N, C-alpha and C positions, 0 to 999 in steps of 0.2 A: 470754408476748405475744402475744394475738392479730394476725394479720396482716391489715392490709387489701388487699381485692382492687381499687383503686381502680390503675389504670396512670396512673404521675405526667405517662407523657408528651400527656394528656391532661387535667391540672388547670390549669387560669388563670394560677396563681396560680406554679408552676410553669414554666411557657412564659413568664409574663412576665421570669422570674427571667432563663431562659436567651436569651430577645432583647433586651429594651427595655432590660433593666434588667441587663446581664451584667457593667458594671463592679461593682457592688454586691455580683453573686455570688462574681466572680473576688477581689473582697477579702476578701467572705469562707472562701473557701477558702484564701490565703494567711495567715490567721490563724486557721487551725483551729475555724473560730465552731460553732455550735451554731445548725442551719439548720430551722425547724420551718414547714412546707408545710400549711395547712389543706386538709381533703378539698373536693372541688369542691362539694359538697352545703352548706355552711357558708358557701359562697362568692357564693351568687346575691344580686346587688343591692348587693353591697361594690365598691368601686370602687378600684381597686387601683392606690396610686401608688406612687412614689419612698420616703415616708413610713410606710406601710404597711408597703414591704419592710423597711425597714430596723426598724419594730419585731416582727419574726418571725424576726431574726438577733443572736445572743447570741454571748458569749466567754466562756470561763473564770473564774472568780471567783479571782483572784488571794489570796482570804483563805483561801474555806471551799470545800471540797471537797463535790461534787455540785451547787453553784449558780451563776449566771450573770449576767452583767449586760450592760445593752444595749453597743452601739456608739457611745454618747456620749461624750462629753470626760469627764464626770462620773460616767458609767455609773449615770444617775437611777436605771432599773427592773432590778430583779433579780427572776430564778425561781430554783425547786428540781425537781430530777427526786426522785422518790420512789415506789415502788410503782407502776412504769408511769403515774405520772402528771406534769403539769407546774402547778405551784402557782405564782402571783404572791406572791412579798413586800414589795417596798417598790416604790415609784415610781407605783403603782396608786391610783386613785379606788377600787375596788370590786375584791373578790377574784374571782382568775379560774383556774378549773382544768378542763384538757383533759384527756383521755386519749389517751396514746401507742398511733397503730395499728400503726404499722411502724418499722422504722428501716433507713434503708441506710449503709455508711462509702463513701466518697468519699478521694482522694489526690489533694492538689495538685500542682503543679509540682515542688516539692521533696520529693515523696513523704511528703509527709506528712500524717496522716490525722485528716478532717474528719467531722462525724454529721449525716445528713439524716433528720429525724423526720418522720412523716405525722402531725399531730394531729386530734383532731376539732371542733378549733372552732378560730376566730379568736383573736389574745392580742393585740387591741388595744382600745383605747377609744375614741380620736376616730376612726376609720378601723373603725366596725364595720357592721355592715347598716345602709344607707339607705334598707331600703325594699323588702320582699318582693316579688321580681318573677316572674309565671307564667311557668315556661320555653315555647316554641314547641309547638306539636303536632307537630312535626315531630321536637322532642326526647324530650317525655312518654309518647307513643304507644307508641315504637319503643323496643326494643334495639338500639342503633346497632353494637354490635361485632359482632352474631352477624347480621345482616342481608344477605340473598342465600339463606337456608335455601329462602323458597318465593318464587314469581314474582309471585304475588300481594302478597303483602307490599311486594314490591318498588317493585310501580304503587302501593299506598296512599300509600307512603312521597314520592315523586316528584310528587302529586297537593296532598300536602299543602306542601311546600315554596314559599318566595316564587316568584313569577315561572313558577309550574307551564304556563300556557297559553304563553308562549314556549318553555319547555323542549320540550314534548313536539312542539312545533312544530319542532324544530329534530332531535328524535330522528326524528320521523315522516319529514323532509323527507332525512333521513342514509341511513335503511332504504331509502326509495324509489331512491333515485340509485345506491345499492347493487346493486340488484337491475334494475335497468334498465344500468347501465355496466359490472359486473364480471362474470366466470363462473370459476365454482369447478370447477376441474381439479385430477386425484389427484397431477400430480407438483410445483401450487406451493401446497397447503395452509398454508404455512408464509406466504408471501405472502398468503395469504388473513387469515392471524393477525394477521400486522401492520397489514394495509388494516382491519378490523375494531378492532383497538388504536385506531388511529389516530381512527378515527371518535369511539370511546366518549373519548379525552383531550380529543377536540376539542370536544363539547359538553357534557363540567363544566368544560372551561375557560373556554366561552363564560359558560355559566351563573354560574360563582363570579364573573368581572371583571363582569355583571349586578348579582350579589346578595353582597356580599362577606360578609354575615352565613354563607355557608354555604362561606367560606374557611377555618376553622378545622375541626381535627379534633375531634371524630372525625365532624362532619359531612358532611365533606369525603369521609372514607373510605368513609361511609356513602352517599354520591350517587354516587364511583363505581362502587361495590359493586351499587348500583338501576340504573343505568344500563348496567351491561354484562350487567345480567341483562334489560332489557327491550331490546336491539340483539340479542342471543343467542338473545332466544327470537324472535324478527320472524325471522331468517333462518336459524333450526336447522333447516327443514326441509333446502333448497339447500345446508347448509354439511355438516350429519352425516351425509348422504345418500351423498355422496363419501369422507368418512371412511368411513364404513362399507366402501364399493365398493373401496377401496386397501387395508383388511384384509381385502378378504371372504376369500381362502383361505387368509392365515395360522389368521384366527381357526377355521376350518373344520377344519384340521388341529388346533388348539388344542383344536378339541371333542374330535376324536378322541381325542385326549390322554387328556382330562377323562372321557371318556365309560370310558376301561380301567382308570382308578382310580378308579369313581366306588362302589366297594365298600369303599375305604381307611377302616380305623378308626381310632377315635381311638388306641387302646392301639398299632396300629402306626406311629404317626406321634408315640410316646414322649412322649405327654400320659401326668403323673399320674391315677392311679384317680380321686382327686378331684375331679378337671377332666372328668369324660366323662360326659357328659350330649349329647341330641340335639341344642341350640340351634337349635330348628326356627322358633323368632321371629327369631334371625340369620339362617339360610336367607334367611327370607320379605322380612324388609329390603332384605337385598343382591339379593334377584330383584328388587325394584325398581329397578334401578339404571336401566334400560334405559324409565322412565317418564317421566325431568326432563330439561327440553330443553335449559338448561346447565349449564357446566362447575361451577359453583358448586354448585347441587343436586346433583348426582352426587357432589360430593366429603362436603356433609354427608351423604349417604344412607351413604357407608363409614363417616363419622365415626360417624352411629345404628348402623350395622352392628358396630363395634366396642363402643359403649357397651350395647349391647344382648345381647354376651357378657358383660359386668358385669353386666346384669342379669339372665342367666338363672342365672347361678352366684348368686348373691343368692336367687335366688327357688327354690333347694334348700337356705338354711336354710345357709346351709358362712361364714358371715362369722365366724367365730371358727377357722377352721382354721387350721394351722400355715403355710399358702404366701400365708397376705392379711395386714396388716398392719391393726387395726381403723382406725387414724385415717387410713387412705388411704381403704382399702376397696376397693382393685382389684387385677388380676394382674400380675406382672411381664412385662416384654417378650418375654423368653423363651420364655415362657405362650403366650403372642399369635399369634405364627408360626405354630404347628403347626396351633391353633384357626384361623387364616385359611387357612389350606390347607384344612380340613378342610370352613369353608364351600366353598369355590371346587368340592370336588370332590361337593360334595351340591348345589349350588342348578342349576338349569336354565339350559340352556344359552343366555348370552350374547355378543355380539360383544364381546370381554374388550379385547383388543388397539384395537380403534376405539374402544372407551368410555378406555381410558388417553391413548391419544393426544389425546382431544377435551378430558379433562382438563387434560393437561400443556400445551399450544395454544391452548387457546380461554380461558384462565382468567388476567387480570391483575391486577384489583382489589384483591385480599387475598393480595398478593403476603407479605405480614410475616404471615401466619394460620402458624404452626408446625405449631400441631394438624391444620390440615388438608394438608399437606403432611407430615407424619407417618402421618398416613392410605395418602396414595396411595402413601407409600412401602412402606407397608408389604407394600401389596395387591401392588405391583411385585416384591417379592421372593418374597412367596408363591406367587405364577405364576409366577416367573423358575424357584424350586425344580422346580413340576410341570414346568417344560419340559424340563429337562435330568437328571432322574433318570428312571430305571425304575419299571413298574410296582409298586404295593409288594402288589398284589392277592396272596395264595397259591397256587401253583400246583397244590399239595397239602393235602390237611388233615388230617397225620398228626396222632394228639392221644396225650396220656398224662396221667397222671395225678400230680400232687406234693402236698404236706403244704404248707397255706397256714401264714399267720402265725396265725390263730386255729384251727388242728391239724385243719381241715376238708379233704376232697380237691378240689382245684381241676383241671379240667380246661381246659389251655391247649393251641391251636393251636403246632405245631411252625414256623409262619411269624411267627406272634409273636412265640414265646421267640426266634428268633435274631434278628428287629427289635428285642427288647428287649436284646440285648447292645450294640445302638450307641448307646448312653447319648449324647444329645447330638446326634445325626450330622446330625438336619433343622438345628436351629438353627446349626451350623458353615455347613452348605449355604446356607441362608438370611440366615447375615450376609455368605456370598460375593457371592448373588445380590443383598444391599440394596446392595454397596459396588458392583456393574457399574451398578445403577440410576440410584445419584449418582454415578457418573463425572464428570459435566460437572459437579458442585459440588466435590467434591474433587480436582483435578488436582491440587493437590501433593505429593497421596500417591501418584501413579503410579511414578515413579521407586521408592519405597520397597515397593509391591508387586511391582512387576518383581525386585526383589534379592530377595524373598522366594517368589518363584512355584515354586521349585524344591520345598518345604517347604508349601507352602499347595494346589497345585495337585492333589493323591490323596492320600487316608487311606484305611488300611485299617482293619476290624475284625475279626478271626480269631475266626468259632465256634468251640465250646469240640468240636464234630466236625470241624473242617478247613473249614468255607465261609466263603468272602475275603467282603465284602461292600464293596466302592468305590466311593467317593462320585467324583460326577463332576467333572469338570471344569467348571466354571459359567462362570468367566473367563478369555475365549479368551485364547492363549496369542499373544503377540506377539512378532517375529521381526525385528530391525535387518537382519539379512542378504536381507530380500525390498529393500532399498531399491537403488535402483540409484544407482552412486557413479561420478564421473566417469572419465574417463582415468588422469589425474595420480593419484587418491588409489587405483584398481587398482591403478597400477604399483607405489604405495608397498606395498599389503598383499603383493605376491608378490616384493617386495625380495630378491635372491638374496643381500646381505650378510647380512642377520641382523640388522642394528643400522639403527635409522633417523634418530640421532643423537650426537655426539661426535666423536673425530678418529676415521679410518679407520685402519685398520694396513693 
């Protein structure tokens, strides 16, 4: 069964079902009904009423398996499901056949199961299409789910909105007031981030109140992204320059570290031979990071970098290799981290720490975009690995010949062979770095990490010749002894009785 790429959160039928007609939705859940949700394209010009909602909710037939009847008292209408299609049986003037695009299972308050189907069209006659209506230009001309990749596209989107003159007047007035009344300082960058966020949210709320047609998703989410892009591009020079100044010393130290590891090869990073390419286009895309003025544009730059890695792999005609799944056409997460480390070591010098801080603290509109958060976390994990490991560049270039699988003699450096024995070491260290980067999100796992810290802080792999490779302590140790205790608790710690409870002998 083919899956629909439509997000139900943006479907007008499903939104009405969860909002205005929530009573029918709860009743359908309680009766374990079959709920059919038409795709958004089939709902243009349709007046979604209570009767229209009821016409798409069916309960299982008490007599025939695979058939469903309507919720009215006599069950006048009935349908059947077979071969991924819904076919009308009784109670319809004309036959109706719609395809099932996706299926989700839900559970009611009694933990009983009900089905939610996304279908290709409406299952109704009286409340069908009442006249096709052209979508407004700000919906038909733009991909609202990915707005923010380019600043020019955001400006064009804002010019297509109703009341665009008032909107730009508010935006320009807010930017002018920010420049004239606010000074961005190194020690108060988070305050500047909060100030700009409030400006963006205020402009969005003011426009939505004037034009309610912009209040529903995905138009509102696209409006938030476009307003953020406009505001941040206007204040980019005054804000980002301070961010770079704050991280100038740390970025300089980081560049020295990356320069020491610039000769690191993919083999030394434990990348499988079938993935060892130059990745020149991926590196070139990553080097564009400094060209963009908004945090959202920079995040999409990271996303394109990862996408280009996949394109580089496919360009070498290895889509049928064993590490790829043909139906997915991409590589695993374990392969992505060392490849991103390689890109970082080969890219030209960039203020990486400043860019990461800028992307973390000056982007608010698309917090629900898990793909962008994943790209940022991957970059942070790769960078943390490089910061907390010694150089992989070999000090000596001893060589010897070995017999390969194809019977030919291959020359392998001693350092590459030593690193080949540390299978998975980079992945483990990158996972630790990823945990550190997500520490603010995964607060619930802090105690568990501390309980197992003794077994995860240091891992050694012994080379056959006796050399030991030790992973660094990526996550810093914390000690509860550093916290000062009061006199009363301190006296209890050193109690000479040796027992702090029970009857004293």
